[in-house]
N, C-alpha and C positions, 0 to 999 in steps of 0.2 A: 605651530602655533594654532594656537585655538581661539577665533572668534566670539567676543562674547556678545552678548545683546545688552542694549541698554544708553549704546552711546550716540550722541544726540547729529544728524549728518551737517555735516558742513550747508551751511548759506553761501550764494553765491549769485550777486546780483546782475550780472552779466547777461545782457540778451540772450536766446538763443536763438539765432536766427531761424534754424531747421523749422523750429516747431514753428513758430513766429506765424512764420511764412502758411504753413498749412492754417495754423490756425485764419487766416486774414484770406485763404482760399476757400476755405468751406465757409466761410462768414459771406463770402460772394456771391457763393452759389446762393446757401443762404434768400437772399437776398434776391436772385435772380429767378428762384423757385417763385415767389410772389407775383411774380408778372409772365406766371405761364404755370394758370392755376389749374386744375381737374380734382373733382373729387376721384375718382380710383388711387389715381395718384396718393391723395391727402390720406387716404382708409392706408394704402399698404406705408405709409410712414407711420398711421397709429401705433401697425401690428408691428412692426419693427421698433417703432419707438419702446412699446412694452415688453418685448423679446430682447432686447439689449439691457431697458432701463431696469425694468420690472427683474425678469428671470437673469438676463445676465447680472446688471452692475448689484441689485437689492438682493438677490438670493444669491447667486454665484459668488463672485466679489467679496461682498459685505457680510451675509451672515451666514454663508459655509465657510469658506478660506480663510476670510481676517480669524472671525471669533469663532468658529466653531461649534454655533449654535445647532447644529443638528449634522445628520448623518445619511449617507445615502450611497446607492451603490457608484461603483467610482468611474463609471461609464455616465453617469447623469450627472456625475461633479464635471466631466473635461466636458459634456454636455453645455454646463450654464456659463463653463468658464470661457466656452468657444463666443458664446450669446454675447458673453460681455464686452469681447473683443471686438465687436459691431459697434459699442458704443465711442470708438476711438479712447477710452480714456488710456491706453497703455496695458502692457500684460501684468499677469499674474500678479510676478515679483514686484516690478514696479506697485501698484496696485496698492497690493497686499500691504510690503512693506511701506509706503510713504503711512499708508492709514494705521499703523501700527506703532509707528514714530506718533504719529498725533495723539495717540490713545494716551500714550506714554508720557508726553511734554504739553496734552494739552494748554491751551493757553498761558505755554511758561517758556521760558528759551528753549528752543530748540523744537515747538512747534512748527510743520511748513508751512503751514497757511494761516496762521490765526491772526483776525483781526486787529488785537492790538497793535500790532504790525502795518497798519492800515486795511480798509475796507476793499478797497482795488487788489493789494497784494493778498487779501484772506480769497476775492472770489475769482481771478484768473491772474493778477501780473507774477502770482509763486510757477504758475504754469510757463509763462510766456521769457521770464527774466530770473526763474529759478535754474541756471542752467546747471546747479551743482547738483539735482538732484537727479535728472537724468543722465545724467553721467555716473552715479556713484550704485551700479550694480553690484557689487561685492560686496558693499556696505549695505544696501537693499537686502541681500542677502542672509546678511545676519538678521533679520528680525522674521525670514522667511525661510528658516531652514529646511522644512518637512516639504513644504512647494520646492526648494532647492537637490532634494535627492529623488523628486518626481519626473522620470523622464518625461511622462506626458507633458507635464505642467512644463518644465525648460522648453520644451518643444514648444506650445503654445505658444512661450511668453518669448520662443526667440521671433515664429511666425504670426504677430498676434496682428498683425494687418491685412496680412494673406486674407479672411473673411470676409475684411470690409472690398475687398477688391473684389473676392468671387460676387459677394453680393451687389458689388455696382456693375460687375458686366452682367450679371440673371437681369436686371432691371433692364439696361439699356437695348439689350436682346426682346425682353419681352414689351417694353411698355417706352422704347427711346428715350433719348436726353431729359423726359420731362419725370420720366420716373427716377432716374437718377438723381435730379435738382432735387425732389420730393423725400425720394425712397434714403438718400444718402447726404448728401448736404443740408436739407432745412434738418431732420430730422435728428441728425448727429449735434446740428447747432443748439439744436432745443434739448437736448440731453445734455449735454454738456454744462449750457445753465444749468440747469434743474440741480447737478450735481454740485454745480460751485457755489452754488446756493446753501447746503448744506453747512459748506466751509464757513462760509461770511455769512448768511442771514441766519442761520442757526445760532450764531455767538453771538450775532446782536440785538436781535428782536423776538419778543415771544414771551411764555409763562414759564415759570420756574415748579418745577414739581419734586424733585428735589435738588437739594441742596449741596452740587456736589462741588468739584476744589477747581472746576471749571466756568466759562462762564455759556456753558452750551442751553438751547432754550428748545421750548414744543414750539413749533412754528407749523400751523393750519394750513397755510395756503401751502409753504413748501411740501407738507406729507403731500397732498394733492398730487404735486404735479412732478414726484418721485417714489410714488408709489407706497409712502410710508416710511419712506429714510427722513419723515421733517420732524418726529416726535424726540429733538435728538438729547432732550434736559433726559429723558424714560430712559435711552443707548446709554447714553454716558453714566448714568447713573449702576445701572444693570448691563452694562456691555455683550454677556456672552448669551443674552435672552432670547431667540429666536422672534422674538412678538416684541415690537418696538410700538405699536400702540395701545394702552393696558388698559383703556376704559370704552366699554364699546361704539363711543362717538369720537374715538379715535380712530378714524379709517388709515389702517392700515393694509392696503393692496401685496401687499409683500406676506405679508405675514396667511390671508387670506390663499394667498396660494401655498405654502407650505403647508397648510393644514389639509387644502385638496390633493395634495400627491402624498400626503401622509395617507389619506385614508382608501387611495391604492397603490398602499404599499412601495412609493419608489422615497421616502423620506422617516428617517424614524431615529431615538434618542432626540428627542428635540427639547430643548431646555429652553423653559418658559418663565416668567417672573409673573409672578400674580399678586397684585393688591392686595393686601388688608383691609380690614376696619378702619384703619386711622394708619394716614400717610405720614409716616414720621420722613425726617428729613435723612438723609444716609449719606455715609461717603463712598467715595468712589471705590466699586475694589480692582482687582486685575481687571485688567482690559485686555490682554490676548490671552492663547490659549497656550498650556505649558509645552515648550519647545526647549529642545535637547542642542545646541550650540552645534555649529557645522566647523568639519579642521580642515584647512586651508594649508 
């Protein structure tokens, strides 16, 4: 049988106790870190936040794997994907699949995390109680057929929790529990909430340059905390563009990283939307790159 793209995922509000327990443990660890402060652990956390949130989520999961806004060598693609696993946001099949569903049904029935179904739901409720999304690997594979065919990405997807454990053990050996609390627990929690703000805040508050079919907005504060992902209205209007901050004052650190990597030959064939002299309202084009269905 042929799996067709485009069918909304089933929403299931039954509590996912495993995910909820993990989130509770990490949030408790983040609070504990505040009572065990140190400048060096904080710097380590900041560096790992950039590695996981910018190189991993921003460049790897989002602008490369989800939207194919640029090309790079396969080894570098895998490197960015492993960096993304450090954000504790799931493997590439889960993250990319859910995000493609979001673009296809943004702020309409079938959107995994629209604020129209509640602010709490859009921020993190869908993670804690959206049990169906966690258990629909086969459904999500429909939206990520090119990843499902890639043995490297499937391996990373199956063992996406391993890099986090390895980093935690290395920090424990190098600096002890204090480094683990900051470099893993505090850093992960901050990164999670920053990513979740893109799902919630940038569909509620901010400015709109383009009249897209959803509620997406450009939010300067969210952009600062997500290395440029907060220019969400720009992104929804031109999802394939690797550049989200379209004006010089729209700080987009992820775009600066893409530009820098292109200068040393690691990134090429960059898709970039450039604003003209007159900014006309534009409808949202196709959200994901062309992919072929997979057979089962």
